[in-house]
C-alpha positions as CSV (number, residue, x, y, z in Angstrom):
1,M,14.5,12.3,18.0
2,C,13.3,9.9,21.7
3,F,15.4,6.7,22.7
4,V,14.8,4.4,25.4
5,Q,17.4,2.3,26.5
6,A,17.5,-1.7,25.0
7,S,20.3,-4.0,26.5
8,K,23.6,-1.9,26.5
9,A,22.3,0.3,22.8
10,Q,19.9,2.5,22.7
11,F,17.3,2.1,20.7
12,V,15.8,3.9,17.9
13,P,12.3,4.3,17.2
14,N,10.7,5.0,13.4
15,S,14.9,4.9,11.9
16,F,13.2,3.7,8.2
17,P,9.7,5.3,7.7
18,F,10.7,4.3,3.6
19,L,9.3,1.1,4.7
20,T,5.8,2.6,5.9
21,N,5.4,5.6,4.0
22,S,1.5,5.2,1.4
23,A,4.1,6.9,-2.3
24,M,2.7,4.1,-4.6
25,P,0.7,6.4,-8.2
26,A,-1.8,4.2,-7.8
27,E,-2.5,3.9,-3.9
28,Y,-1.7,7.6,-2.5
29,G,-4.9,9.2,-3.6
30,L,-6.1,7.2,-0.7
31,S,-3.6,7.7,1.1
32,G,-2.7,3.8,1.0
33,A,-5.5,3.3,2.9
34,F,-5.1,-0.7,1.5
35,T,-5.6,-2.8,4.2
36,S,-8.8,-3.8,3.1
37,L,-9.6,-2.2,-0.1
38,P,-9.0,-4.8,-3.7
39,S,-7.1,-2.9,-5.3
40,S,-5.7,-4.1,-9.3
41,S,-2.6,-2.2,-9.8
42,S,0.7,-4.4,-9.8
43,T,1.7,-2.6,-6.4
44,A,-0.5,-3.1,-3.9
45,V,1.6,-5.5,-2.7
46,W,2.9,-2.9,-0.9
47,Y,-0.6,-2.2,1.4
48,S,-0.7,-5.9,1.7
49,P,-0.2,-9.2,0.0
50,A,-3.5,-10.6,0.5
51,Q,-4.6,-8.1,-2.3
52,L,-3.6,-11.4,-5.3
53,G,-6.2,-12.5,-3.7
54,F,-9.1,-10.2,-6.0
55,N,-8.2,-10.6,-10.1
56,S,-10.7,-8.0,-11.4
57,S,-10.8,-9.0,-14.3
58,D,-12.8,-12.6,-15.1
59,K,-9.1,-13.5,-17.0
60,S,-6.2,-14.8,-16.5
61,N,-3.9,-10.9,-16.5
62,I,-0.6,-9.7,-16.5
63,R,-0.1,-6.5,-15.0
64,L,3.3,-4.9,-15.4
65,G,3.9,-1.0,-13.9
66,I,6.6,1.6,-13.4
67,N,6.6,4.5,-11.0
68,P,9.7,6.7,-12.5
69,N,11.5,9.8,-10.4
70,N,8.6,11.1,-8.1
71,S,8.4,13.5,-6.1
72,W,8.2,12.8,-2.8
73,F,7.8,15.3,0.6
74,F,8.6,18.4,-1.2
75,D,11.4,16.7,-3.7
76,A,13.3,16.2,-1.2
77,Y,13.3,12.3,-2.0
78,K,13.1,10.3,-5.5
79,R,11.1,7.1,-5.7
80,S,10.7,4.9,-7.9
81,D,8.9,1.5,-8.1
82,Y,8.6,-1.9,-10.8
83,A,6.6,-4.3,-10.5
84,I,4.9,-7.0,-12.4
85,R,1.7,-9.2,-11.2
86,Y,0.5,-12.0,-12.4
87,Q,-3.5,-13.3,-10.9
88,G,-5.6,-16.1,-12.2
89,K,-8.2,-17.9,-11.5
90,S,-8.8,-21.8,-10.0
91,T,-11.0,-23.5,-7.5
92,L,-9.4,-24.7,-4.8
93,I,-10.9,-27.1,-2.4
94,N,-14.0,-27.7,-5.6
95,R,-14.3,-23.8,-4.0
96,A,-13.7,-20.7,-6.9
97,S,-10.4,-18.7,-6.5
98,D,-8.2,-15.9,-7.4
99,W,-4.9,-16.8,-6.3
100,G,-1.7,-14.7,-7.9
101,I,2.2,-13.9,-7.7
102,A,3.9,-10.5,-8.0
103,I,7.3,-9.2,-8.1
104,L,7.5,-5.3,-6.6
105,H,11.4,-2.8,-6.3
106,T,10.7,0.5,-5.2
107,S,13.9,2.7,-3.9
108,Q,14.0,5.9,-2.6
109,I,17.3,8.5,-2.7
110,H,18.2,12.3,-1.4
111,E,21.3,13.9,-2.3
112,D,22.0,17.2,-0.1
113,Y,24.8,19.1,0.9
114,T,24.8,18.9,5.1
115,Y,27.2,20.4,8.2
116,R,28.3,17.3,9.7
117,V,30.6,16.9,12.9
118,S,34.4,17.7,11.8
119,N,38.3,16.7,13.5
120,T,39.5,19.7,11.7
121,V,40.1,23.0,12.8
122,K,36.5,24.4,11.3
123,G,34.8,22.3,13.9
124,Y,32.2,22.1,10.9
125,D,32.3,20.8,7.5
126,S,30.3,20.9,4.6
127,T,29.4,17.3,3.2
128,Y,27.4,15.9,0.4
129,I,25.7,13.4,1.5
130,R,23.5,10.3,-0.1
131,S,20.2,8.0,1.1
132,A,19.7,4.8,-0.5
133,F,17.1,3.2,0.2
134,N,15.8,-0.8,-1.6
135,V,13.3,-3.1,-1.2
136,S,12.5,-5.7,-3.7
137,Q,9.7,-8.1,-2.7
138,I,8.0,-10.9,-4.1
139,S,4.8,-11.7,-3.0
140,N,1.6,-14.6,-3.4
141,G,-2.0,-14.6,-2.4
142,A,-5.2,-16.8,-3.4
143,S,-9.0,-16.4,-1.9
144,I,-10.8,-18.7,-1.5
145,Q,-14.8,-18.8,-1.6
146,F,-16.4,-20.3,1.3
147,N,-20.2,-19.5,0.5
148,E,-22.0,-17.2,-1.6
149,G,-20.9,-13.4,-1.0
150,I,-17.9,-14.6,1.2
151,N,-14.7,-14.4,0.6
152,I,-11.4,-14.5,2.3
153,A,-8.1,-13.5,0.8
154,F,-4.7,-14.4,2.2
155,G,-1.0,-13.2,1.6
156,Y,2.3,-13.4,2.2
157,S,5.3,-10.8,1.1
158,L,9.6,-11.9,1.6
159,K,11.0,-8.9,1.4
160,W,14.6,-7.7,0.8
161,F,15.4,-3.9,2.4
162,F,18.8,-2.3,1.8
163,A,19.5,0.6,3.2
164,Q,22.6,2.9,2.4
165,D,23.5,6.6,4.3
166,D,26.2,8.9,4.4
167,L,25.4,10.9,7.7
168,Y,24.9,8.0,10.3
169,N,27.4,5.9,7.8
170,Y,25.5,2.3,7.6
171,N,25.4,0.3,4.8
172,F,23.4,-2.9,5.3
173,N,20.3,-4.7,4.6
174,R,17.7,-6.8,5.8
175,I,15.2,-9.6,5.1
176,L,11.7,-8.5,6.4
177,H,8.3,-10.6,6.4
178,D,4.6,-9.1,5.4
179,I,1.5,-10.8,6.1
180,G,-2.1,-10.1,5.5
181,L,-5.9,-10.8,5.6
182,I,-8.8,-9.5,3.9
183,V,-12.2,-10.8,4.6
184,E,-15.4,-9.5,1.7
185,L,-19.0,-9.6,2.2
186,D,-20.9,-9.8,-1.0
187,F,-24.3,-8.5,-0.3
188,I,-25.6,-9.5,-3.5
189,D,-23.9,-12.9,-3.4
190,F,-26.4,-14.0,-0.2
191,L,-29.0,-12.9,-2.3
192,S,-28.4,-15.4,-4.7
193,L,-29.2,-18.0,-1.5
194,Y,-32.5,-16.8,-2.1
195,N,-32.8,-16.9,-5.3
196,Y,-33.4,-12.8,-5.2
197,E,-29.7,-12.2,-7.2
198,R,-31.5,-12.2,-10.6
199,S,-32.9,-9.2,-9.7
200,Y,-30.3,-7.6,-8.2
201,E,-27.5,-8.9,-10.3
202,D,-26.4,-5.7,-11.7
203,F,-25.9,-4.4,-8.5
204,L,-22.7,-3.8,-6.0
205,F,-23.0,-3.7,-2.7
206,T,-19.8,-4.8,-0.9
207,Y,-17.8,-4.6,2.2
208,R,-14.6,-5.6,4.0
209,F,-12.2,-6.2,7.0
210,G,-8.9,-6.4,6.6
211,Y,-5.3,-6.6,8.2
212,A,-1.7,-6.2,7.8
213,L,1.8,-6.6,9.6
214,K,4.8,-5.4,7.8
215,N,8.4,-5.2,8.8
216,V,8.9,-7.9,10.2
217,G,13.2,-8.7,10.5
218,R,15.3,-7.9,12.5
219,S,16.7,-4.6,14.2
220,F,20.7,-3.3,13.2
221,T,22.9,-2.4,15.5
222,I,26.0,0.1,14.5
223,N,28.9,-0.2,15.9
224,N,31.0,2.1,14.1
225,P,33.7,4.5,15.4
226,D,33.2,6.7,12.9
227,S,29.3,7.3,12.7
228,F,27.7,9.6,14.7
229,W,25.1,7.1,15.7
230,L,27.9,4.9,17.5
231,N,26.0,1.9,19.3
232,Q,22.2,2.8,18.2
233,T,20.1,0.2,17.6
234,L,17.6,1.1,14.6
235,A,14.4,-1.2,14.8
236,M,12.3,-1.9,11.3
237,P,9.3,-0.3,12.1
238,Q,6.8,-3.6,12.2
239,T,3.6,-2.6,12.0
240,T,0.1,-3.5,12.4
241,S,-2.9,-2.4,11.0
242,F,-6.8,-2.7,10.1
243,G,-9.0,-1.8,7.8
244,Q,-12.4,-1.3,6.5
245,S,-14.3,-1.0,3.3
246,L,-17.3,-0.4,1.5
247,T,-18.2,-0.8,-2.5
248,I,-21.2,0.7,-4.3
249,G,-21.8,0.1,-7.7
250,L,-24.5,-0.4,-10.0
251,F,-23.0,-2.0,-13.8
252,T,-25.0,-1.3,-16.8
253,Y,-24.6,-2.0,-21.0
254,V,-22.8,-0.5,-23.6
255,N,-23.5,-1.7,-26.7
256,N,-24.6,-5.1,-25.2
257,A,-21.3,-4.7,-23.5
258,R,-21.3,-5.3,-19.4
259,V,-19.6,-2.5,-17.8
260,Q,-19.4,-1.0,-14.2
261,L,-21.7,2.3,-14.9
262,F,-19.6,3.4,-11.0
263,A,-18.2,1.8,-8.1
264,L,-18.0,3.9,-4.8
265,D,-15.5,3.2,-3.0
266,F,-14.9,4.4,1.2
267,T,-12.7,2.8,2.7
268,R,-10.9,3.7,6.6
269,D,-7.2,2.3,8.1
270,A,-5.8,2.8,11.6
271,F,-2.2,2.2,11.2
272,D,-0.7,0.4,15.2
273,L,3.0,3.1,15.0
274,Q,3.8,2.6,18.1
275,Q,5.0,-0.7,17.0
276,R,8.0,1.6,16.1
277,S,9.4,2.8,19.3
278,R,9.0,-0.5,21.3
279,S,11.4,-2.2,23.0
280,Q,12.7,-5.6,20.5
281,N,12.0,-7.3,23.2
282,Q,8.1,-6.7,22.8
283,K,6.2,-9.2,21.3
284,I,4.4,-7.9,18.1
285,T,1.8,-9.8,18.5
286,E,0.7,-6.2,21.5
287,I,-1.9,-4.5,19.4
288,D,-2.7,-0.4,19.7
289,I,-5.2,0.0,18.2
290,S,-8.7,-0.1,19.7
291,V,-10.3,-0.7,16.8
292,W,-13.8,0.7,18.1
293,D,-11.5,3.9,18.9
294,Q,-9.5,4.5,15.3
295,L,-11.0,2.6,12.8
296,F,-14.7,2.6,13.1
297,R,-15.0,6.3,15.3
298,G,-11.4,7.6,13.3
299,N,-10.2,9.1,16.4
300,N,-6.5,8.8,17.6
301,K,-4.3,8.9,20.2
302,P,-0.3,9.0,20.0
303,G,0.7,6.8,17.9
304,I,-2.2,5.8,15.5
305,D,-2.3,6.9,12.0
306,I,-5.9,7.0,10.5
307,A,-5.2,7.0,6.8
308,Q,-9.8,7.4,5.1
309,G,-10.7,8.1,1.6
310,I,-13.3,8.2,-0.8
311,R,-12.8,6.8,-4.7
312,L,-15.2,7.3,-7.9
313,A,-14.9,5.3,-10.7
314,L,-16.7,6.1,-14.0
315,Y,-16.9,3.3,-16.5
316,E,-14.4,1.9,-15.5
317,S,-12.3,4.6,-16.8
318,V,-12.0,7.3,-15.0
319,T,-11.5,7.6,-11.2
320,L,-11.7,10.1,-8.5
321,S,-10.6,9.8,-5.7
322,Y,-9.5,12.2,-2.7
323,S,-8.2,10.9,1.4
324,S,-7.1,12.2,4.5
325,L,-4.0,11.1,6.2
326,S,-3.8,12.2,10.3
327,Y,-1.0,10.8,12.1
328,Y,-1.7,12.1,16.1
329,I,1.9,12.9,18.1
330,S,0.1,15.1,21.0
331,N,-1.6,17.3,22.9
332,Q,0.8,19.9,21.1
333,D,2.0,18.5,18.3
334,S,-0.3,16.8,14.6
335,F,0.3,15.8,11.2
336,N,-2.7,16.0,8.6
337,D,-2.6,15.9,5.2
338,S,-5.0,15.9,2.1
339,V,-4.7,13.8,-1.2
340,W,-5.9,13.8,-4.2
341,G,-6.0,11.5,-6.8
342,L,-6.7,10.9,-10.7
343,Q,-6.5,7.3,-12.4
344,V,-7.1,7.0,-16.1
345,S,-8.3,3.2,-17.6
346,L,-9.1,2.2,-21.7
347,D,-10.7,-1.0,-19.7
348,G,-14.2,1.4,-20.2
349,L,-13.7,2.4,-23.3
350,K,-12.2,-0.9,-24.9
351,K,-15.7,-2.7,-23.9
352,M,-18.0,0.0,-24.7
353,Y,-16.0,0.6,-27.8
354,V,-12.5,-0.1,-29.1
355,D,-13.0,-3.9,-28.9
356,K,-15.2,-4.6,-31.0
357,M,-13.4,-2.4,-34.1
358,I,-9.7,-3.7,-33.3
359,P,-10.4,-7.1,-31.9
360,F,-6.6,-7.2,-32.0
361,F,-6.4,-5.1,-28.9
362,K,-8.7,-6.8,-26.9
363,P,-6.5,-8.0,-25.2
364,V,-4.4,-5.3,-24.2
365,S,-5.4,-2.6,-21.9
366,F,-3.4,0.8,-20.1
367,H,-3.6,3.0,-16.8
368,Y,-2.0,5.8,-15.8
369,S,-2.1,6.9,-12.4
370,F,-1.8,11.2,-10.4
371,A,-1.5,11.6,-7.0
372,S,-0.4,14.7,-5.5
373,G,-0.5,15.3,-1.6
374,K,-0.9,18.9,-0.5
375,D,1.4,18.9,2.8
376,T,4.2,16.4,1.6
377,G,4.5,18.1,-1.3
378,S,4.3,14.9,-3.8
379,V,3.2,14.5,-6.9
380,L,3.3,10.7,-7.9
381,H,3.2,9.4,-11.3
382,G,2.2,6.0,-13.0
383,F,2.2,3.6,-15.4
384,E,0.9,0.4,-16.5
385,L,0.8,-2.1,-19.1
386,T,-2.1,-5.1,-18.3
387,Y,-2.5,-8.0,-21.1
388,S,-5.4,-10.7,-20.2
389,F,-5.6,-13.9,-22.5
């Protein structure tokens, strides 16, 4: 690990990777490339609070999610997530608006035996250590339709971060902030300006561009004589990300119910991870991402993380995804992970068959998410329940 001088204390970059990991089952299948691509899951605000500006349903709904005791990075860490998300529809300045609010709690725990420096005659002794990181956040967001086919969503998250580590002997908390913005261009809606929308109303063709600034908060300096990291300044991993996504799809009718026959998503995000190793006095608005090279061409440079993937949804019931995460550090050092994901939802089946047979269950739906990373050895599961009204 490298250190750079910051005042009288040493400055430690990337001190809390927990804050930047993509470990939510519903989104991990695309390596967390959700800066621009909307996700209806309850945990989507982890990637951008602007997600709350998109309501995938034509009704207001509440979504509860639980991702219990998941294995992260070859079972070295256990992660759990609990979330609730409310989505509503209204008008803002006489224009259609989706809005939402979400509460998310996520935790990561690591327990192990390690060798640490001891003052005994032995020189070293084996010690049980435990590290625990927790984030509780509340997020809100909304979108507004400026013209036919142009939607702009924005959001804000207030996060409480708690960190505890036995090895480095620290225990502290911080208030952090996230902001997000997504611009959506719906080309089918554009056709309504020329009265062609009825000919293409069953088609879906949408492009989006997103921006997010995450984990803005004060650093933490260890001043504990018993700590291995005495007089170290631990930075919050402030991260800037840009994303673009393209969705094409087609709707059809089954038993007089309009259902999405398929939707194909292409998405790519570029994360400015070099912000983690900057001095505390450097402005967070100084972004190292070359939008053309990293976001559009997918080229790496040291400190830039590229997440990209493809996702196919069929009949609003089964969704398959495949993605890659590339973190280029230097010519000799890089990291790549291949991830695949599966989501199963009752939404499509209910629309086509169940809702007419059993109207009592019409407002309720169930969702299951699974994702696995080849090179990180991560296996994630998640369950969600939705109630619409």
